[in-house]
ZAMARGU-4260 file (C-alpha; in steps of 0.2 Angstrom, whole numbers, plus 5000, padded with zeros to 4 digits):
<rodrens>
0) 4963/4987/5127 | 4946/4977/5128 | 4948/4959/5130 | 4938/4956/5114 | 4950/4966/5104
5) 4965/4957/5111 | 4958/4941/5105 | 4956/4947/5087 | 4971/4941/5078 | 4973/4955/5065
10) 4976/4973/5070 | 4981/4983/5055 | 4995/4996/5056 | 4992/5015/5054 | 5000/5013/5036
15) 4987/5000/5032 | 4973/5010/5038 | 4978/5025/5029 | 4981/5016/5013 | 4964/5008/5015
20) 4956/5025/5017 | 4964/5031/5002 | 4958/5016/4992 | 4940/5018/4998 | 4940/5037/4995
25) 4947/5035/4978 | 4934/5022/4973 | 4920/5034/4980 | 4927/5049/4970 | 4928/5040/4954
30) 4909/5043/4953 | 4914/5061/4951 | 4929/5060/4940 | 4939/5045/4935 | 4955/5055/4938
35) 4953/5051/4957 | 4958/5033/4953 | 4976/5039/4956 | 4971/5039/4975 | 4967/5020/4973
40) 4984/5017/4965 | 4992/5027/4979 | 4984/5017/4992 | 4988/5000/4984 | 5005/5003/4978
45) 5012/5018/4989 | 5015/5008/5005 | 5025/4995/4995 | 5036/5007/4986 | 5040/5016/5003
50) 5044/4999/5011 | 5056/4995/4997 | 5064/5012/4998 | 5066/5009/5017 | 5055/5024/5021
55) 5044/5014/5032 | 5047/4998/5042 | 5030/4992/5048 | 5031/4974/5043 | 5042/4960/5050
60) 5052/4947/5040 | 5038/4935/5039 | 5026/4948/5032 | 5039/4954/5019 | 5043/4937/5013
65) 5024/4934/5011 | 5022/4950/5001 | 5037/4946/4990 | 5030/4929/4987 | 5013/4936/4983
70) 5021/4948/4971 | 5029/4934/4961 | 5012/4925/4960 | 5004/4941/4953 | 5018/4942/4940
75) 5015/4924/4935 | 4996/4926/4934 | 4997/4942/4924 | 5011/4935/4913 | 5002/4920/4908
80) 4986/4930/4905 | 4995/4942/4894 | 5003/4928/4883 | 4986/4919/4881 | 4978/4935/4876
85) 4992/4939/4863 | 4991/4921/4857 | 4972/4923/4855 | 4972/4940/4846 | 4987/4937/4834
90) 4983/4919/4829 | 4969/4925/4818 | 4961/4941/4812 | 4953/4947/4828 | 4951/4964/4835
95) 4946/4968/4853 | 4933/4981/4853 | 4934/4984/4871 | 4953/4985/4872 | 4953/5001/4882
100) 4948/4990/4897 | 4964/4979/4896 | 4972/4990/4910 | 4957/4986/4921 | 4958/4968/4917
105) 4977/4967/4922 | 4975/4978/4937 | 4961/4967/4943 | 4971/4951/4940 | 4987/4958/4948
110) 4978/4965/4964 | 4967/4950/4967 | 4982/4937/4965 | 4993/4947/4976 | 4979/4950/4989
115) 4974/4932/4990 | 4992/4925/4990 | 4996/4937/5005 | 4981/4932/5015 | 4985/4913/5012
120) 5003/4916/5018 | 4997/4926/5034 | 4981/4916/5039 | 4984/4899/5030 | 4973/4892/5016
125) 4958/4886/5025 | 4956/4901/5036 | 4958/4912/5021 | 4945/4903/5011 | 4933/4904/5026
130) 4935/4923/5027 | 4934/4926/5008 | 4917/4916/5008 | 4911/4926/5023 | 4915/4943/5014
135) 4907/4937/4998 | 4891/4932/5008 | 4891/4949/5017 | 4893/4959/5000 | 4879/4949/4992
140) 4868/4951/5008 | 4870/4970/5007 | 4868/4971/4988 | 4851/4961/4990 | 4845/4971/5004
145) 4849/4988/4996 | 4841/4982/4979 | 4825/4976/4986 | 4820/4987/5001 | 4802/4989/4994
150) 4800/4970/4990 | 4803/4960/5005 | 4798/4944/4997 | 4810/4946/4983 | 4824/4951/4995
155) 4821/4935/5005 | 4822/4924/4990 | 4838/4932/4983 | 4846/4932/5001 | 4842/4913/5002
160) 4849/4909/4984 | 4863/4921/4983 | 4870/4926/5000 | 4865/4911/5011 | 4875/4898/5002
165) 4891/4908/5005 | 4888/4908/5024 | 4885/4889/5023 | 4901/4886/5013 | 4910/4897/5025
170) 4904/4886/5040 | 4908/4870/5031 | 4925/4876/5025 | 4934/4873/5041 | 4925/4857/5045
175) 4924/4848/5028 | 4937/4858/5018 | 4939/4846/5003 | 4921/4844/5001 | 4918/4862/5001
180) 4933/4865/4989 | 4925/4853/4977 | 4908/4862/4978 | 4916/4879/4975 | 4925/4873/4960
185) 4909/4865/4954 | 4900/4881/4957 | 4913/4891/4947 | 4910/4879/4932 | 4891/4880/4934
190) 4893/4899/4933 | 4903/4899/4917 | 4890/4887/4909 | 4875/4897/4916 | 4882/4914/4910
195) 4889/4907/4894 | 4906/4913/4898 | 4914/4898/4889 | 4909/4906/4872 | 4924/4917/4867
200) 4919/4932/4856 | 4931/4946/4852 | 4917/4958/4855 | 4916/4962/4874 | 4929/4949/4878
205) 4940/4960/4889 | 4925/4966/4899 | 4919/4948/4901 | 4936/4943/4907 | 4936/4957/4920
210) 4919/4951/4927 | 4925/4933/4927 | 4941/4938/4937 | 4931/4948/4950 | 4917/4936/4952
215) 4925/4919/4949 | 4942/4923/4956 | 4938/4922/4975 | 4928/4906/4972 | 4942/4897/4963
220) 4955/4903/4975 | 4945/4897/4990 | 4941/4881/4981 | 4959/4877/4977 | 4965/4883/4995
225) 4953/4871/5003 | 4959/4856/4993 | 4976/4858/5000 | 4981/4846/5013 | 4978/4852/5031
230) 4997/4850/5035 | 5000/4864/5022 | 4991/4876/5032 | 5004/4886/5041 | 5002/4904/5045
235) 5009/4917/5057 | 4993/4919/5066 | 4994/4901/5072
</rodrens>
């Protein structure tokens, strides 16, 4: 194996690669028919079901404990969100016009909570935050480039204001974690105010919550992770 690959700390198993392929294929095929979303479900939950049944044993005890802990965190997050939504709807005469998106909301919340908790258990909070920010930066970079191929000036401006800050914050995350964490929490609040997400309206509420979960979730998780004491950063990788 090349020396560079030996130095890379995370090498996914065949099960993980296969599951990731199913998820990617399912997401791509939803543009043809949303019935293919079952492939995403198979990729996300299939390996876990097979592990619990004892059909595959590709994880050690440390990884299994991290998965179970992440599952409990996902249960807490989804349970709290469900009770808050029930309290909001039933405490007055309110009707959610986009209630068909409730499944999407809770799937997003469950999966993101489980994912981030698993990564924090494996990499530690600070390293996880750094890599989440890098991933966010790359996604914004690709989005800006693809959307402005014919307008390089607009592309440059959008890259500077939307993608570059994530790379800067990823750089500062390991060096000044608490300052970066505070900046991320402040940015999350600024986005809520800027987009008017603090205004709760039954119409479009569920879609709004889905967008907030997908967009603000990584920022909030990274910010909270970076505010944890350095001594709390324990991971298998280290």
